[in-house]
C-alpha positions as CSV (number, residue, x, y, z in Angstrom):
1,M,80.9,111.5,164.3
2,T,81.1,108.1,162.5
3,T,78.3,105.6,162.3
4,S,79.0,102.0,163.0
5,L,78.0,99.3,160.7
6,I,78.9,96.9,163.5
7,T,76.4,96.5,166.3
8,P,77.0,95.2,169.8
9,A,75.0,92.1,168.8
10,D,77.3,91.5,165.8
11,L,80.1,91.1,168.3
12,G,78.1,88.7,170.5
13,L,77.6,91.1,173.3
14,P,74.6,90.3,175.6
15,P,71.1,91.7,174.8
16,K,71.4,94.4,177.4
17,F,74.0,96.0,175.0
18,Q,71.4,96.8,172.3
19,S,73.1,99.8,170.7
20,W,76.2,101.9,171.1
21,R,76.0,104.8,173.6
22,P,77.2,108.3,172.5
23,G,80.9,108.3,172.0
24,Q,81.3,104.6,172.7
25,W,81.8,103.3,169.1
26,E,84.2,106.1,168.3
27,S,86.2,105.1,171.4
28,V,86.2,101.4,170.2
29,E,87.4,102.4,166.8
30,T,90.2,104.6,168.2
31,T,91.3,101.7,170.5
32,V,91.4,99.0,167.8
33,T,93.1,101.2,165.2
34,T,95.8,102.9,167.3
35,D,99.4,101.9,167.2
36,R,99.8,102.9,170.9
37,R,100.6,100.2,173.4
38,F,98.6,101.7,176.3
39,I,95.2,103.2,176.1
40,A,93.3,104.9,179.0
41,Q,89.6,105.3,178.6
42,C,88.0,107.7,181.1
43,G,84.3,107.6,180.4
44,P,81.7,109.3,182.4
45,T,79.0,107.4,184.3
46,G,76.7,105.8,181.8
47,F,79.3,105.7,179.0
48,G,79.4,101.9,179.0
49,K,83.0,101.2,179.9
50,T,82.3,97.4,180.1
51,G,80.7,97.3,176.6
52,Y,83.5,99.5,175.3
53,A,86.3,97.3,176.8
54,V,84.8,93.9,175.8
55,A,84.0,95.2,172.2
56,S,87.6,96.5,171.9
57,A,89.1,93.2,173.2
58,I,87.0,91.2,170.7
59,L,87.9,93.4,167.7
60,T,91.6,93.5,168.7
61,G,91.7,89.7,168.7
62,G,93.9,87.4,170.9
63,R,93.4,86.7,174.5
64,A,92.0,89.4,176.8
65,I,92.3,89.5,180.6
66,Y,89.7,91.7,182.3
67,N,90.7,92.7,185.8
68,T,88.5,94.2,188.4
69,A,89.3,95.6,191.9
70,S,86.2,94.3,193.5
71,K,84.6,90.9,193.5
72,S,81.1,92.6,193.3
73,L,82.0,94.0,189.9
74,Q,83.5,90.7,188.9
75,D,80.2,89.0,189.9
76,Q,78.3,91.6,187.8
77,L,80.4,91.1,184.8
78,S,80.2,87.3,185.2
79,N,76.4,87.5,185.3
80,D,76.1,89.8,182.3
81,G,76.2,86.9,179.9
82,F,79.3,87.7,177.7
83,P,79.8,84.6,175.5
84,G,83.0,82.8,176.2
85,L,83.8,84.9,179.4
86,T,85.6,82.7,181.9
87,D,85.6,83.9,185.5
88,M,88.5,82.9,187.8
89,R,89.0,83.4,191.5
90,G,91.4,82.3,194.2
91,R,91.6,78.8,195.7
92,Q,89.7,80.0,198.8
93,N,86.5,80.2,196.6
94,F,86.6,76.5,195.8
95,S,85.9,73.5,198.1
96,C,88.5,70.8,198.3
97,V,87.3,67.4,196.8
98,E,89.5,65.3,199.1
99,H,89.7,67.3,202.4
100,A,87.3,69.4,204.4
101,G,87.6,73.1,203.8
102,S,88.7,75.2,200.8
103,C,90.9,74.2,197.9
104,N,93.6,76.4,199.6
105,D,93.4,74.1,202.7
106,G,93.5,71.1,200.4
107,R,96.6,72.4,198.6
108,I,98.4,72.7,202.0
109,L,97.3,69.1,202.9
110,G,98.7,67.8,199.6
111,C,95.5,67.4,197.5
112,R,96.3,66.5,193.9
113,N,92.9,65.4,192.8
114,A,92.3,65.7,189.0
115,Q,88.7,66.7,189.7
116,C,89.8,69.8,191.7
117,G,87.3,72.6,190.9
118,Y,90.1,75.2,191.1
119,Q,92.4,73.4,188.7
120,V,89.5,72.7,186.2
121,S,88.4,76.4,186.4
122,R,92.0,77.5,186.0
123,Q,92.5,75.4,182.9
124,A,89.3,76.9,181.4
125,F,90.5,80.4,182.3
126,L,93.9,79.9,180.7
127,Q,92.3,78.7,177.5
128,S,89.7,81.4,177.3
129,N,90.0,84.3,174.9
130,L,88.0,86.5,177.3
131,A,89.2,85.9,180.8
132,L,87.8,87.7,183.9
133,T,89.5,87.9,187.3
134,N,90.4,90.4,190.0
135,Y,93.6,92.2,190.8
136,A,94.2,90.2,193.9
137,Y,94.2,86.9,192.0
138,S,96.2,88.2,189.1
139,L,98.9,89.7,191.3
140,S,99.0,86.7,193.7
141,S,99.3,84.3,190.8
142,A,102.1,86.4,189.2
143,I,104.0,86.6,192.5
144,H,103.4,83.2,194.1
145,S,102.2,80.8,191.4
146,E,102.0,80.2,187.7
147,G,100.6,83.5,186.6
148,V,97.5,84.2,184.5
149,G,98.8,83.2,181.1
150,P,99.7,85.4,178.1
151,A,97.4,88.2,177.0
152,S,97.1,90.4,174.0
153,V,94.9,92.8,175.8
154,L,94.8,93.6,179.5
155,I,91.8,95.5,180.7
156,C,92.2,97.2,184.1
157,D,88.7,98.2,185.3
158,E,88.6,100.4,188.4
159,A,92.2,101.3,187.5
160,H,92.3,104.1,190.1
161,Q,92.6,101.3,192.6
162,L,95.4,99.5,190.8
163,V,98.3,101.2,192.7
164,Q,96.8,100.2,196.1
165,E,96.2,96.7,194.8
166,V,99.9,96.4,193.8
167,C,101.0,97.8,197.1
168,S,98.8,95.4,199.0
169,A,100.2,92.5,197.0
170,I,103.8,93.3,197.8
171,E,103.5,94.7,201.3
172,V,105.4,93.2,204.2
173,R,103.8,93.0,207.6
174,L,105.9,92.6,210.7
175,N,104.5,91.2,214.0
176,H,105.9,93.9,216.3
177,Y,105.3,91.9,219.5
178,H,107.3,88.9,218.3
179,N,110.1,91.1,216.9
180,N,110.9,93.2,219.9
181,H,114.5,92.1,219.7
182,L,114.9,94.0,216.4
183,Y,113.8,97.2,218.1
184,N,116.3,96.6,220.8
185,I,119.1,96.1,218.2
186,F,118.2,99.4,216.6
187,Q,117.6,101.1,219.9
188,S,114.1,102.0,218.8
189,F,110.5,101.5,220.1
190,P,107.8,99.5,218.3
191,P,104.9,101.5,216.9
192,Y,102.6,100.5,219.8
193,G,104.8,102.3,222.4
194,K,107.5,101.4,224.8
195,P,108.4,97.7,225.3
C-alpha cells in the first residue's frame, strides 16, 4: 500500500474530500500511470468514485468530460464545489431571451440572440477543462448538433446505464395508428391488435 504525498486539497478538490479513502489513491495512481486506453473502476459503496474520477482527470491533464445518467447525480456533482467544473444541460433547461418558453422553443422560432443562456453556457462548457453533463445531452449533441468538444478523458459515471442511454438516443418510434398502410403492405397486424 502506497502513501500519497498529494492530498485531495492539493488537487483543488472541495473540502468534503479531506483525505483519500482506502484504495482510492492507489486507484488514482494506477489510472494516471497506465498505458491502457480504457479503464473501468468498480468501487464499492463509499469508495469515493467521484473523488477518484475527478482526481484522475486532473492528474491526467487535458479536458475531461464527466457524464452522468441522471440529472439528480449531475445536480449533486454540480453542487459539490469542484473548482472549474462547468455544468451543461439541454436547451429545454434554459429560457429563451427573445420568445416565451424554453431555448428549445426559441431555436425553432429562429432566436439568434447573442445573450442566449444556452449558447453562453455551451461556450463555457466547451472551454472548460472539467466539463459535466449527462448522457442524453452528450448523445443528442453528437447525433443532432455540434457535439461536446474534444476530450482527453471521458468519465462515464453510472456506466451500467450507458447501453440503455445509447439505445434510447438512437431508437426509432413509429406511430402505429398513422402507419396502418405499412401493415397492410406487409400483410401484418399492428402491435395493438387487428386494424
